[in-house]
N, CA, C and O atoms as a printed pandas DataFrame, in Angstrom:
     atom_number atom_name residue_name chain_id  residue_number  x_coord  y_coord  z_coord
0              1         N          TRP        A               1    5.207   18.446    9.981
1              2        CA          TRP        A               1    5.619   17.234   10.107
2              3         C          TRP        A               1    4.515   16.768   11.127
3              4         O          TRP        A               1    3.646   15.904   11.005
4              5         N          GLU        A               2    4.867   17.740   12.330
5              6        CA          GLU        A               2    4.751   16.408   13.769
6              7         C          GLU        A               2    3.304   16.554   14.251
7              8         O          GLU        A               2    2.706   16.134   15.242
8              9         N          ARG        A               3    2.842   17.547   12.847
9             10        CA          ARG        A               3    1.306   18.010   13.296
10            11         C          ARG        A               3    0.059   16.928   12.128
11            12         O          ARG        A               3   -0.935   16.232   12.335
12            13         N          LEU        A               4    0.855   17.335   10.936
13            14        CA          LEU        A               4    0.775   16.319   10.271
14            15         C          LEU        A               4    0.820   14.782   10.888
15            16         O          LEU        A               4    0.065   14.391   11.778
16            17         N          ASN        A               5    1.654   14.133   10.370
17            18        CA          ASN        A               5    1.877   13.305   10.701
18            19         C          ASN        A               5    0.856   12.289   11.877
19            20         O          ASN        A               5   -0.154   11.662   11.557
20            21         N          PRO        A               6    1.229   12.336   12.722
21            22        CA          PRO        A               6   -0.236   11.829   13.858
22            23         C          PRO        A               6   -1.981   11.906   13.528
23            24         O          PRO        A               6   -2.926   11.208   13.895
24            25         N          ARG        A               7   -1.882   12.918   12.798
25            26        CA          ARG        A               7   -3.329   12.992   12.158
26            27         C          ARG        A               7   -3.595   11.733   11.374
27            28         O          ARG        A               7   -4.613   11.060   11.539
28            29         N          VAL        A               8   -2.586   11.425   10.465
29            30        CA          VAL        A               8   -2.950   10.939    9.140
30            31         C          VAL        A               8   -2.146    9.163    9.289
31            32         O          VAL        A               8   -2.097    8.307    8.406
32            33         N          ALA        A               9   -1.779    9.108   10.261
33            34        CA          ALA        A               9   -0.738    7.891   10.906
34            35         C          ALA        A               9   -1.427    7.562   12.237
35            36         O          ALA        A               9   -0.992    6.588   12.852
36            37         N          ALA        A              10   -2.155    8.057   12.605
37            38        CA          ALA        A              10   -2.913    7.678   13.899
38            39         C          ALA        A              10   -2.000    5.826   14.627
39            40         O          ALA        A              10   -1.384    5.539   15.654
40            41         N          GLN        A              11   -2.461    4.988   13.275
41            42        CA          GLN        A              11   -2.081    3.546   13.909
42            43         C          GLN        A              11   -0.473    3.389   13.904
43            44         O          GLN        A              11   -0.265    2.176   13.928
44            45         N          GLY        A              12    0.390    3.878   13.888
45            46        CA          GLY        A              12    1.681    3.829   13.472
46            47         C          GLY        A              12    1.934    3.535   12.084
47            48         O          GLY        A              12    1.453    4.065   11.082
48            49         N          LEU        A              13    2.885    2.472   12.211
49            50        CA          LEU        A              13    3.383    1.671   10.661
50            51         C          LEU        A              13    3.128    0.428   10.609
51            52         O          LEU        A              13    3.281   -0.222   11.643
52            53         N          PRO        A              14    2.832   -0.002    9.824
53            54        CA          PRO        A              14    1.707   -1.675    9.664
54            55         C          PRO        A              14    3.654   -1.708   10.342
55            56         O          PRO        A              14    4.581   -0.914   10.185
56            57         N          THR        A              15    3.552   -2.872   10.998
57            58        CA          THR        A              15    4.959   -4.487   10.921
58            59         C          THR        A              15    4.007   -5.587   11.442
59            60         O          THR        A              15    4.392   -6.247   12.407
60            61         N          GLU        A              16    2.499   -5.912   10.757
61            62        CA          GLU        A              16    2.343   -6.932   11.191
62            63         C          GLU        A              16    1.191   -7.431   10.214
63            64         O          GLU        A              16    0.015   -7.070   10.168
64            65         N          GLU        A              17    2.109   -8.690    9.182
65            66        CA          GLU        A              17    0.602   -8.593    7.479
66            67         C          GLU        A              17   -0.420   -7.826    7.705
67            68         O          GLU        A              17   -0.679   -6.624    7.636
68            69         N          ARG        A              18   -1.244   -9.351    8.155
69            70        CA          ARG        A              18   -2.504   -7.536    8.800
70            71         C          ARG        A              18   -2.508   -6.024    8.957
71            72         O          ARG        A              18   -3.052   -5.292    9.784
72            73         N          GLN        A              19   -2.194   -5.928    8.533
73            74        CA          GLN        A              19   -1.940   -4.515    9.297
74            75         C          GLN        A              19   -1.647   -3.670    8.021
75            76         O          GLN        A              19   -2.004   -2.495    7.932
76            77         N          LEU        A              20   -1.155   -4.156    7.301
77            78        CA          LEU        A              20   -1.433   -3.753    5.710
78            79         C          LEU        A              20   -1.777   -3.614    5.093
79            80         O          LEU        A              20   -1.249   -2.970    4.186
80            81         N          THR        A              21   -3.198   -4.188    5.025
81            82        CA          THR        A              21   -4.608   -3.519    4.499
82            83         C          THR        A              21   -5.646   -3.243    5.473
83            84         O          THR        A              21   -6.647   -2.594    5.170
84            85         N          ASP        A              22   -5.399   -3.820    6.895
85            86        CA          ASP        A              22   -6.099   -3.042    8.085
86            87         C          ASP        A              22   -5.925   -2.019    8.307
87            88         O          ASP        A              22   -6.838   -1.432    8.888
88            89         N          PHE        A              23   -4.785   -1.324    8.001
89            90        CA          PHE        A              23   -4.605    0.231    8.525
90            91         C          PHE        A              23   -4.970    1.095    7.306
91            92         O          PHE        A              23   -4.320    2.140    7.341
92            93         N          LEU        A              24   -5.980    1.002    5.986
93            94        CA          LEU        A              24   -5.831    1.121    4.950
94            95         C          LEU        A              24   -6.920    2.802    4.801
95            96         O          LEU        A              24   -6.799    3.941    4.352
96            97         N          GLY        A              25   -8.048    1.858    5.591
97            98        CA          GLY        A              25   -9.181    2.648    5.432
98            99         C          GLY        A              25   -9.555    3.562    6.026
99           100         O          GLY        A              25  -10.512    4.228    5.633
100          101         N          PRO        A              26   -8.691    3.910    7.462
101          102        CA          PRO        A              26   -8.430    4.565    8.408
102          103         C          PRO        A              26   -7.634    6.020    7.947
103          104         O          PRO        A              26   -7.956    7.209    7.940
104          105         N          MET        A              27   -6.365    5.208    7.553
105          106        CA          MET        A              27   -5.492    6.159    6.558
106          107         C          MET        A              27   -5.451    6.800    5.573
107          108         O          MET        A              27   -4.637    7.708    5.399
108          109         N          TYR        A              28   -6.492    6.376    4.583
109          110        CA          TYR        A              28   -6.647    7.064    3.645
110          111         C          TYR        A              28   -7.735    7.900    3.584
111          112         O          TYR        A              28   -7.833    8.628    2.596
112          113         N          ALA        A              29   -9.023    7.964    4.909
113          114        CA          ALA        A              29  -10.090    8.497    5.745
114          115         C          ALA        A              29   -9.559    9.717    6.018
115          116         O          ALA        A              29  -10.077   10.785    5.692
116          117         N          ALA        A              30   -8.268    9.548    6.763
117          118        CA          ALA        A              30   -7.083   11.071    7.729
118          119         C          ALA        A              30   -6.210   11.601    6.696
119          120         O          ALA        A              30   -5.434   12.488    7.051
120          121         N          PHE        A              31   -6.188   11.111    5.124
121          122        CA          PHE        A              31   -5.769   11.954    4.244
122          123         C          PHE        A              31   -6.366   12.703    3.795
123          124         O          PHE        A              31   -5.975   13.864    3.674
124          125         N          GLU        A              32   -7.939   12.127    3.254
125          126        CA          GLU        A              32   -8.924   13.065    2.907
126          127         C          GLU        A              32   -9.026   14.068    3.872
127          128         O          GLU        A              32   -8.865   15.198    3.410
128          129         N          ASP        A              33   -9.237   14.005    5.021
129          130        CA          ASP        A              33   -9.088   14.881    5.877
130          131         C          ASP        A              33   -8.555   16.309    5.895
131          132         O          ASP        A              33   -9.076   17.409    6.076
132          133         N          ASN        A              34   -6.622   15.631    5.495
133          134        CA          ASN        A              34   -6.164   17.050    5.199
134          135         C          ASN        A              34   -5.546   16.689    3.881
135          136         O          ASN        A              34   -4.351   16.395    3.885
136          137         N          ALA        A              35   -6.275   16.674    2.654
137          138        CA          ALA        A              35   -5.998   16.899    1.315
138          139         C          ALA        A              35   -4.938   17.681    1.224
139          140         O          ALA        A              35   -3.904   17.095    0.903
140          141         N          ASP        A              36   -4.859   18.893    1.417
141          142        CA          ASP        A              36   -4.200   19.820    0.607
142          143         C          ASP        A              36   -2.624   19.576    1.688
143          144         O          ASP        A              36   -1.673   20.119    1.125
144          145         N          LEU        A              37   -2.276   19.007    2.836
145          146        CA          LEU        A              37   -1.544   18.864    3.479
146          147         C          LEU        A              37   -0.988   17.725    2.763
147          148         O          LEU        A              37    0.175   17.840    2.377
148          149         N          ILE        A              38   -1.402   17.013    2.601
149          150        CA          ILE        A              38   -0.671   15.784    1.848
150          151         C          ILE        A              38   -0.108   16.052    0.800
151          152         O          ILE        A              38    1.108   15.956    0.630
152          153         N          ALA        A              39   -1.051   16.479   -0.167
153          154        CA          ALA        A              39   -0.847   17.089   -1.471
154          155         C          ALA        A              39    0.713   17.169   -1.493
155          156         O          ALA        A              39    1.514   16.599   -2.234
156          157         N          VAL        A              40    1.005   18.484    0.050
157          158        CA          VAL        A              40    2.216   19.312    0.219
158          159         C          VAL        A              40    3.039   18.117   -0.076
159          160         O          VAL        A              40    3.761   17.940   -1.057
160          161         N          ALA        A              41    2.851   17.439    0.780
161          162        CA          ALA        A              41    4.014   16.334    1.602
162          163         C          ALA        A              41    4.502   16.054   -0.039
163          164         O          ALA        A              41    5.562   16.455   -0.520
164          165         N          GLN        A              42    3.637   15.406   -0.630
165          166        CA          GLN        A              42    3.691   14.709   -1.145
166          167         C          GLN        A              42    4.397   15.616   -2.880
167          168         O          GLN        A              42    4.424   15.004   -3.948
168          169         N          SER        A              43    4.706   16.568   -2.782
169          170        CA          SER        A              43    4.875   17.282   -3.834
170          171         C          SER        A              43    6.334   18.877   -3.895
171          172         O          SER        A              43    6.735   19.782   -4.626
172          173         N          THR        A              44    6.496   18.432   -2.952
173          174        CA          THR        A              44    7.254   19.898   -2.901
174          175         C          THR        A              44    8.378   19.064   -2.185
175          176         O          THR        A              44    8.352   17.919   -1.734
176          177         N          PRO        A              45    9.531   20.160   -2.236
177          178        CA          PRO        A              45   10.643   19.243   -1.870
178          179         C          PRO        A              45   10.925   19.056    0.223
179          180         O          PRO        A              45   11.464   18.317    1.047
180          181         N          GLN        A              46   10.284   20.040    0.143
181          182        CA          GLN        A              46    9.870   20.361    1.884
182          183         C          GLN        A              46    9.535   19.301    2.450
183          184         O          GLN        A              46    9.995   18.780    3.466
184          185         N          GLY        A              47    8.213   18.784    1.362
185          186        CA          GLY        A              47    7.266   17.050    1.761
186          187         C          GLY        A              47    8.291   15.935    1.673
187          188         O          GLY        A              47    8.838   15.340    2.600
188          189         N          ARG        A              48    8.439   15.774    0.336
189          190        CA          ARG        A              48    9.821   14.651    0.345
190          191         C          ARG        A              48   10.959   15.263    1.460
191          192         O          ARG        A              48   11.873   14.438    1.464
192          193         N          ALA        A              49   11.203   16.100    2.177
193          194        CA          ALA        A              49   12.509   15.825    3.313
194          195         C          ALA        A              49   11.638   15.470    4.710
195          196         O          ALA        A              49   12.142   14.933    5.696
196          197         N          MET        A              50   10.430   15.821    4.610
197          198        CA          MET        A              50    9.709   15.499    5.499
198          199         C          MET        A              50    9.703   14.098    5.863
199          200         O          MET        A              50   10.049   13.559    6.914
200          201         N          ARG        A              51    9.083   13.446    4.414
201          202        CA          ARG        A              51    9.055   11.426    4.497
202          203         C          ARG        A              51   10.241   11.104    4.262
203          204         O          ARG        A              51   10.379    9.881    4.219
204          205         N          MET        A              52   11.299   11.768    4.065
205          206        CA          MET        A              52   12.746   11.250    4.017
206          207         C          MET        A              52   13.565   10.912    5.187
207          208         O          MET        A              52   14.491   10.177    5.531
208          209         N          SER        A              53   12.671   11.918    5.679
209          210        CA          SER        A              53   13.299   11.877    7.851
210          211         C          SER        A              53   12.862   10.027    8.579
211          212         O          SER        A              53   13.508    9.273    9.306
212          213         N          VAL        A              54   11.871    9.938    8.106
213          214        CA          VAL        A              54   11.446    8.168    8.139
214          215         C          VAL        A              54   11.815    7.278    7.551
215          216         O          VAL        A              54   11.698    6.169    8.072
216          217         N          LYS        A              55   12.505    7.419    6.021
217          218        CA          LYS        A              55   12.922    5.899    5.657
218          219         C          LYS        A              55   13.097    4.972    6.545
219          220         O          LYS        A              55   12.405    3.998    6.841
220          221         N          ASP        A              56   14.412    5.488    7.079
221          222        CA          ASP        A              56   14.751    3.834    7.295
222          223         C          ASP        A              56   13.834    3.290    8.461
223          224         O          ASP        A              56   13.779    2.064    8.375
224          225         N          LYS        A              57   12.986    3.850    9.678
225          226        CA          LYS        A              57   11.870    3.789    9.891
226          227         C          LYS        A              57   10.837    2.867    9.230
227          228         O          LYS        A              57   10.549    1.700    9.495
228          229         N          ARG        A              58   10.403    3.627    8.383
229          230        CA          ARG        A              58    9.409    3.180    7.065
230          231         C          ARG        A              58    9.605    1.285    6.754
231          232         O          ARG        A              58    8.998    0.244    7.006
232          233         N          ALA        A              59   10.714    1.688    6.138
233          234        CA          ALA        A              59   11.668    0.549    6.185
234          235         C          ALA        A              59   11.167   -0.570    6.956
235          236         O          ALA        A              59   10.283   -1.414    6.805
236          237         N          LYS        A              60   12.074   -0.273    7.877
237          238        CA          LYS        A              60   12.545   -1.013    8.542
238          239         C          LYS        A              60   10.979   -2.086    9.276
239          240         O          LYS        A              60   11.056   -3.310    9.371
240          241         N          ALA        A              61    9.767   -1.323    9.679
241          242        CA          ALA        A              61    8.164   -1.725    9.709
242          243         C          ALA        A              61    7.761   -2.681    8.653
243          244         O          ALA        A              61    7.210   -3.762    8.859
244          245         N          PHE        A              62    8.206   -2.006    7.087
245          246        CA          PHE        A              62    7.434   -2.959    6.067
246          247         C          PHE        A              62    8.032   -4.427    6.067
247          248         O          PHE        A              62    7.443   -5.489    5.865
248          249         N          ARG        A              63    9.533   -4.158    6.385
249          250        CA          ARG        A              63    9.649   -5.226    6.182
250          251         C          ARG        A              63    9.396   -5.847    7.498
251          252         O          ARG        A              63    9.780   -7.002    7.316
252          253         N          ALA        A              64    8.920   -5.752    8.885
253          254        CA          ALA        A              64    8.680   -6.459    9.509
254          255         C          ALA        A              64    7.273   -7.193    9.269
255          256         O          ALA        A              64    7.197   -8.415    9.395
256          257         N          ALA        A              65    6.645   -6.752    9.070
257          258        CA          ALA        A              65    5.544   -6.739    8.026
258          259         C          ALA        A              65    5.344   -7.436    7.084
259          260         O          ALA        A              65    4.221   -7.518    6.587
260          261         N          THR        A              66    6.454   -8.141    6.594
261          262        CA          THR        A              66    6.331   -9.133    5.170
262          263         C          THR        A              66    6.847  -10.126    5.106
263          264         O          THR        A              66    6.468  -11.030    4.362
264          265         N          PRO        A              67    7.980  -10.199    5.983
265          266        CA          PRO        A              67    8.943  -11.698    6.260
266          267         C          PRO        A              67    8.206  -12.923    5.930
267          268         O          PRO        A              67    8.776  -13.465    4.983
268          269         N          GLU        A              68    7.135  -13.614    6.329
269          270        CA          GLU        A              68    6.961  -14.610    5.786
270          271         C          GLU        A              68    6.688  -14.489    4.238
271          272         O          GLU        A              68    7.110  -15.293    3.407
272          273         N          ALA        A              69    5.795  -13.183    3.919
273          274        CA          ALA        A              69    5.014  -13.663    2.720
274          275         C          ALA        A              69    6.474  -13.553    1.595
275          276         O          ALA        A              69    6.673  -14.244    0.595
276          277         N          THR        A              70    7.548  -12.207    2.286
277          278        CA          THR        A              70    9.338  -12.796    1.356
278          279         C          THR        A              70    9.812  -13.358    1.092
279          280         O          THR        A              70   10.280  -13.376   -0.046
280          281         N          ARG        A              71   10.085  -14.495    2.269
281          282        CA          ARG        A              71   10.666  -15.794    2.623
282          283         C          ARG        A              71   10.990  -16.917    1.261
283          284         O          ARG        A              71   10.192  -17.398    0.457
284          285         N          GLY        A              72   12.275  -17.074    1.366
285          286        CA          GLY        A              72   12.579  -18.097   -0.010
286          287         C          GLY        A              72   13.258  -16.774   -1.360
287          288         O          GLY        A              72   13.976  -17.080   -2.312
288          289         N          LEU        A              73   12.791  -15.456   -1.055
289          290        CA          LEU        A              73   13.236  -14.496   -2.529
290          291         C          LEU        A              73   14.219  -14.309   -1.848
291          292         O          LEU        A              73   14.286  -14.430   -0.624
292          293         N          GLY        A              74   15.545  -13.821   -3.001
293          294        CA          GLY        A              74   16.721  -13.264   -2.247
294          295         C          GLY        A              74   16.270  -11.633   -1.450
295          296         O          GLY        A              74   15.332  -10.971   -1.006
296          297         N          GLU        A              75   17.425  -11.647   -1.641
297          298        CA          GLU        A              75   17.975   -9.693   -0.734
298          299         C          GLU        A              75   16.912   -9.012   -1.582
299          300         O          GLU        A              75   16.000   -8.397   -1.029
300          301         N          ARG        A              76   16.991   -9.095   -2.828
301          302        CA          ARG        A              76   16.790   -7.866   -3.648
302          303         C          ARG        A              76   14.997   -8.075   -4.475
303          304         O          ARG        A              76   14.039   -7.329   -4.681
304          305         N          GLU        A              77   15.185   -8.891   -4.618
305          306        CA          GLU        A              77   13.805   -9.468   -4.653
306          307         C          GLU        A              77   12.230   -9.230   -2.824
307          308         O          GLU        A              77   11.030   -8.981   -2.707
308          309         N          ALA        A              78   13.291   -9.501   -2.009
309          310        CA          ALA        A              78   12.437   -8.986   -1.286
310          311         C          ALA        A              78   11.854   -7.904   -0.651
311          312         O          ALA        A              78   10.935   -7.720    0.147
312          313         N          ILE        A              79   12.867   -7.086   -1.396
313          314        CA          ILE        A              79   13.111   -5.279   -1.214
314          315         C          ILE        A              79   12.351   -5.335   -2.360
315          316         O          ILE        A              79   11.173   -5.207   -2.029
316          317         N          MET        A              80   12.478   -5.482   -3.690
317          318        CA          MET        A              80   11.265   -4.736   -4.706
318          319         C          MET        A              80    9.764   -5.871   -3.928
319          320         O          MET        A              80    8.880   -5.023   -4.054
320          321         N          ALA        A              81    9.279   -6.680   -3.506
321          322        CA          ALA        A              81    7.836   -7.036   -3.357
322          323         C          ALA        A              81    8.122   -6.183   -2.114
323          324         O          ALA        A              81    7.304   -5.265   -2.054
324          325         N          THR        A              82    8.896   -6.170   -1.223
325          326        CA          THR        A              82    8.443   -5.072   -0.416
326          327         C          THR        A              82    7.500   -3.556   -0.289
327          328         O          THR        A              82    6.498   -3.216    0.340
328          329         N          ALA        A              83    8.362   -2.949   -1.182
329          330        CA          ALA        A              83    8.281   -1.748   -1.878
330          331         C          ALA        A              83    7.760   -1.294   -2.483
331          332         O          ALA        A              83    7.754   -0.072   -2.635
332          333         N          VAL        A              84    7.021   -2.198   -3.156
333          334        CA          VAL        A              84    5.685   -2.673   -4.345
334          335         C          VAL        A              84    4.046   -2.308   -3.254
335          336         O          VAL        A              84    3.114   -1.617   -3.664
336          337         N          ILE        A              85    4.097   -2.961   -1.922
337          338        CA          ILE        A              85    3.677   -3.263   -1.373
338          339         C          ILE        A              85    3.120   -1.831   -0.178
339          340         O          ILE        A              85    2.021   -1.443    0.219
340          341         N          GLN        A              86    4.491   -1.417    0.049
341          342        CA          GLN        A              86    4.892    0.084    0.643
342          343         C          GLN        A              86    4.169    1.353   -0.373
343          344         O          GLN        A              86    3.667    2.414   -0.005
344          345         N          LEU        A              87    4.324    0.816   -1.733
345          346        CA          LEU        A              87    3.962    2.328   -2.774
346          347         C          LEU        A              87    2.876    2.571   -2.365
347          348         O          LEU        A              87    2.593    3.613   -1.775
348          349         N          LEU        A              88    1.695    1.189   -2.735
349          350        CA          LEU        A              88    0.443    1.120   -2.718
350          351         C          LEU        A              88   -0.329    1.413   -1.153
351          352         O          LEU        A              88   -1.557    1.491   -1.112
352          353         N          HIS        A              89    0.397    1.546   -0.057
353          354        CA          HIS        A              89    0.030    1.749    1.318
354          355         C          HIS        A              89    0.618    3.042    1.851
355          356         O          HIS        A              89    0.895    3.251    3.033
356          357         N          GLY        A              90    0.851    4.286    0.362
357          358        CA          GLY        A              90    0.748    6.161    0.969
358          359         C          GLY        A              90   -0.029    6.599    0.330
359          360         O          GLY        A              90   -1.070    6.559   -0.326
360          361         N          GLY        A              91    1.083    7.210    0.850
361          362        CA          GLY        A              91    0.484    8.631   -0.136
362          363         C          GLY        A              91    0.478    9.007   -1.402
363          364         O          GLY        A              91   -0.562    9.514   -1.820
364          365         N          GLN        A              92    1.546    8.866   -2.253
365          366        CA          GLN        A              92    1.733    8.464   -3.794
366          367         C          GLN        A              92    0.630    7.765   -4.364
367          368         O          GLN        A              92    0.013    8.208   -5.333
368          369         N          ALA        A              93    0.323    6.547   -3.726
369          370        CA          ALA        A              93   -0.940    6.227   -4.456
370          371         C          ALA        A              93   -2.456    7.001   -3.973
371          372         O          ALA        A              93   -3.456    7.155   -4.673
372          373         N          TRP        A              94   -2.287    7.328   -2.846
373          374        CA          TRP        A              94   -3.444    7.462   -2.483
374          375         C          TRP        A              94   -3.923    9.421   -3.465
375          376         O          TRP        A              94   -5.014    9.827   -3.866
376          377         N          ILE        A              95   -2.735   10.002   -3.491
377          378        CA          ILE        A              95   -3.061   10.821   -4.290
378          379         C          ILE        A              95   -2.846   11.075   -6.164
379          380         O          ILE        A              95   -2.963   12.053   -6.901
380          381         N          GLU        A              96   -2.562    9.939   -6.326
381          382        CA          GLU        A              96   -2.699    9.689   -7.766
382          383         C          GLU        A              96   -4.332    9.051   -8.046
383          384         O          GLU        A              96   -4.959    9.270   -9.082
384          385         N          MET        A              97   -4.855    8.209   -6.860
385          386        CA          MET        A              97   -6.269    7.497   -7.309
386          387         C          MET        A              97   -6.622    9.031   -7.110
387          388         O          MET        A              97   -6.677    9.632   -8.183
388          389         N          ARG        A              98   -6.779    9.512   -6.410
389          390        CA          ARG        A              98   -8.021   10.590   -6.404
390          391         C          ARG        A              98   -7.726   11.428   -7.271
391          392         O          ARG        A              98   -8.623   11.803   -8.025
392          393         N          GLN        A              99   -6.530   11.907   -7.399
393          394        CA          GLN        A              99   -6.366   13.276   -8.349
394          395         C          GLN        A              99   -6.735   12.914   -9.894
395          396         O          GLN        A              99   -7.651   13.368  -10.580
396          397         N          GLN        A             100   -5.362   11.598  -10.355
397          398        CA          GLN        A             100   -5.743   11.207  -11.533
398          399         C          GLN        A             100   -7.216   10.278  -12.110
399          400         O          GLN        A             100   -7.280   10.011  -13.310
400          401         N          TRP        A             101   -8.317    9.845  -11.187
401          402        CA          TRP        A             101   -8.985    9.043  -11.782
402          403         C          TRP        A             101  -10.429    9.338  -10.370
403          404         O          TRP        A             101  -11.331    8.501  -10.402
404          405         N          GLY        A             102  -10.522   10.257   -9.474
405          406        CA          GLY        A             102  -11.137   10.173   -8.812
406          407         C          GLY        A             102  -11.982    9.470   -8.170
407          408         O          GLY        A             102  -13.192    9.362   -8.367
408          409         N          LEU        A             103  -11.214    8.906   -7.258
409          410        CA          LEU        A             103  -11.788    8.388   -6.492
410          411         C          LEU        A             103  -11.775    8.382   -5.136
411          412         O          LEU        A             103  -10.785    8.821   -4.551
412          413         N          SER        A             104  -12.780    7.924   -4.490
413          414        CA          SER        A             104  -13.211    8.478   -2.926
414          415         C          SER        A             104  -12.160    7.232   -2.105
415          416         O          SER        A             104  -11.737    6.096   -2.318
416          417         N          SER        A             105  -12.073    8.569   -0.796
417          418        CA          SER        A             105  -10.608    7.548   -0.158
418          419         C          SER        A             105  -10.864    5.800   -0.130
419          420         O          SER        A             105  -10.251    4.866   -0.646
420          421         N          GLU        A             106  -11.822    5.869    0.553
421          422        CA          GLU        A             106  -12.848    3.936    1.015
422          423         C          GLU        A             106  -12.844    3.698   -0.607
423          424         O          GLU        A             106  -13.147    2.550   -0.931
424          425         N          GLU        A             107  -12.649    4.295   -1.311
425          426        CA          GLU        A             107  -12.588    3.240   -2.883
426          427         C          GLU        A             107  -11.364    2.983   -3.285
427          428         O          GLU        A             107  -10.981    2.037   -3.974
428          429         N          ILE        A             108  -10.523    4.190   -2.662
429          430        CA          ILE        A             108   -8.217    4.019   -3.205
430          431         C          ILE        A             108   -8.624    2.543   -1.966
431          432         O          ILE        A             108   -8.523    1.344   -2.228
432          433         N          ALA        A             109   -9.016    3.080   -0.833
433          434        CA          ALA        A             109   -8.727    1.438    0.333
434          435         C          ALA        A             109   -9.049    0.265   -0.109
435          436         O          ALA        A             109   -8.363   -0.744    0.059
436          437         N          ARG        A             110  -10.082    0.315   -0.686
437          438        CA          ARG        A             110  -10.571   -0.836   -1.196
438          439         C          ARG        A             110   -9.147   -1.282   -2.495
439          440         O          ARG        A             110   -8.381   -2.238   -2.372
440          441         N          ALA        A             111   -9.149   -0.353   -3.558
441          442        CA          ALA        A             111   -8.701   -1.300   -4.550
442          443         C          ALA        A             111   -7.110   -0.888   -4.225
443          444         O          ALA        A             111   -6.254   -1.030   -5.098
444          445         N          CYS        A             112   -6.767   -0.336   -2.821
445          446        CA          CYS        A             112   -5.075   -1.151   -2.336
446          447         C          CYS        A             112   -5.718   -2.172   -1.945
447          448         O          CYS        A             112   -5.917   -3.223   -2.555
448          449         N          ALA        A             113   -5.950   -1.954   -1.223
449          450        CA          ALA        A             113   -6.340   -3.582    0.266
450          451         C          ALA        A             113   -6.450   -5.273   -1.119
451          452         O          ALA        A             113   -5.940   -6.391   -1.058
452          453         N          TRP        A             114   -7.415   -4.566   -2.232
453          454        CA          TRP        A             114   -6.920   -5.682   -2.724
454          455         C          TRP        A             114   -5.628   -5.704   -3.536
455          456         O          TRP        A             114   -4.605   -6.372   -3.383
456          457         N          ALA        A             115   -5.781   -5.288   -3.947
457          458        CA          ALA        A             115   -3.749   -5.188   -4.409
458          459         C          ALA        A             115   -2.968   -5.716   -3.905
459          460         O          ALA        A             115   -2.016   -6.251   -4.473
460          461         N          ILE        A             116   -3.144   -5.702   -2.886
461          462        CA          ILE        A             116   -1.962   -6.021   -0.972
462          463         C          ILE        A             116   -2.332   -7.160   -1.233
463          464         O          ILE        A             116   -1.697   -7.640   -2.172
464          465         N          ALA        A             117   -3.197   -7.906   -0.750
465          466        CA          ALA        A             117   -3.795   -8.484   -0.756
466          467         C          ALA        A             117   -3.774   -9.843   -1.422
467          468         O          ALA        A             117   -3.725  -10.872   -0.748
468          469         N          THR        A             118   -3.811   -9.851   -2.746
469          470        CA          THR        A             118   -3.247  -10.353   -3.893
470          471         C          THR        A             118   -1.960  -10.494   -4.465
471          472         O          THR        A             118   -1.533  -11.470   -5.081
472          473         N          LEU        A             119   -1.110   -8.938   -4.084
473          474        CA          LEU        A             119    0.081   -9.211   -3.516
474          475         C          LEU        A             119    0.730  -10.539   -3.005
475          476         O          LEU        A             119    1.425  -11.399   -3.546
476          477         N          LEU        A             120    0.183  -10.349   -1.642
477          478        CA          LEU        A             120    0.752  -11.593   -0.713
478          479         C          LEU        A             120    0.194  -12.877   -0.777
479          480         O          LEU        A             120    0.515  -13.966   -0.301
480          481         N          LYS        A             121   -0.476  -12.585   -1.294
481          482        CA          LYS        A             121   -1.195  -14.283   -1.973
482          483         C          LYS        A             121   -0.212  -15.047   -2.984
483          484         O          LYS        A             121    0.083  -16.235   -2.858
484          485         N          ASP        A             122    0.283  -14.161   -4.060
485          486        CA          ASP        A             122    1.218  -14.502   -4.981
486          487         C          ASP        A             122    2.321  -15.105   -4.265
487          488         O          ASP        A             122    2.412  -16.331   -4.324
488          489         N          LEU        A             123    3.504  -14.200   -3.341
489          490        CA          LEU        A             123    3.899  -14.290   -2.624
490          491         C          LEU        A             123    4.281  -15.295   -2.073
491          492         O          LEU        A             123    5.282  -15.999   -2.200
492          493         N          HIS        A             124    2.672  -15.346   -0.909
493          494        CA          HIS        A             124    2.924  -16.581   -0.362
494          495         C          HIS        A             124    3.142  -17.827   -0.898
495          496         O          HIS        A             124    3.642  -18.819   -0.369
496          497         N          GLY        A             125    2.663  -17.646   -2.136
497          498        CA          GLY        A             125    2.296  -18.985   -2.669
498          499         C          GLY        A             125    3.653  -19.730   -4.498
499          500         O          GLY        A             125    3.688  -20.476   -5.476
500          501         N          ARG        A             126    4.618  -18.447   -3.475
501          502        CA          ARG        A             126    5.734  -19.182   -4.960
502          503         C          ARG        A             126    6.993  -20.234   -4.508
503          504         O          ARG        A             126    7.771  -20.948   -5.141
504          505         N          GLU        A             127    6.819  -20.009   -3.405
505          506        CA          GLU        A             127    7.772  -21.227   -2.332
506          507         C          GLU        A             127    9.170  -21.447   -2.915
507          508         O          GLU        A             127    9.743  -22.479   -3.264
508          509         N          GLY        A             128    9.668  -19.741   -2.913
509          510        CA          GLY        A             128   11.020  -19.544   -3.637
510          511         C          GLY        A             128   11.053  -19.038   -4.886
511          512         O          GLY        A             128   11.756  -18.029   -4.961
512          513         N          ARG        A             129   10.503  -19.405   -5.974
513          514        CA          ARG        A             129   10.475  -19.383   -7.285
514          515         C          ARG        A             129   10.660  -17.122   -7.300
515          516         O          ARG        A             129   10.066  -16.178   -6.779
516          517         N          PRO        A             130   11.387  -17.248   -7.878
517          518        CA          PRO        A             130   11.968  -15.392   -7.955
518          519         C          PRO        A             130   10.750  -14.902   -8.863
519          520         O          PRO        A             130   10.066  -15.562   -9.645
520          521         N          LEU        A             131   10.693  -13.804   -8.592
521          522        CA          LEU        A             131    9.683  -13.035   -8.828
522          523         C          LEU        A             131    9.090  -12.673  -10.886
523          524         O          LEU        A             131    8.130  -11.943  -11.133
């Protein structure tokens, strides 16, 4: 983890809304460069334990990136919206799109950026309406 994480998360975790899409290209390219290690990190108990070791830090960062988008939502709905965005911004999305659909890291970054931008646009336009 100490060797892998700096390679694939050079920018760190997103803490600003624009970073939710800006970080995807470099991050998914780094995932591709370390594909075997990312697969292990996503599919083994040891990998899950590594990822869980930064669970609170990751949640805090993503919540810091989404307060404007989730304004007006109840606490649980804000968490649900942020969780979906975080899912699209991580290894699980990358591995599924790569393995199941044969997408390149560039295509995965484009697809996830589109999905995140679409979700953010919807969230900003909700004016407090529930999900």
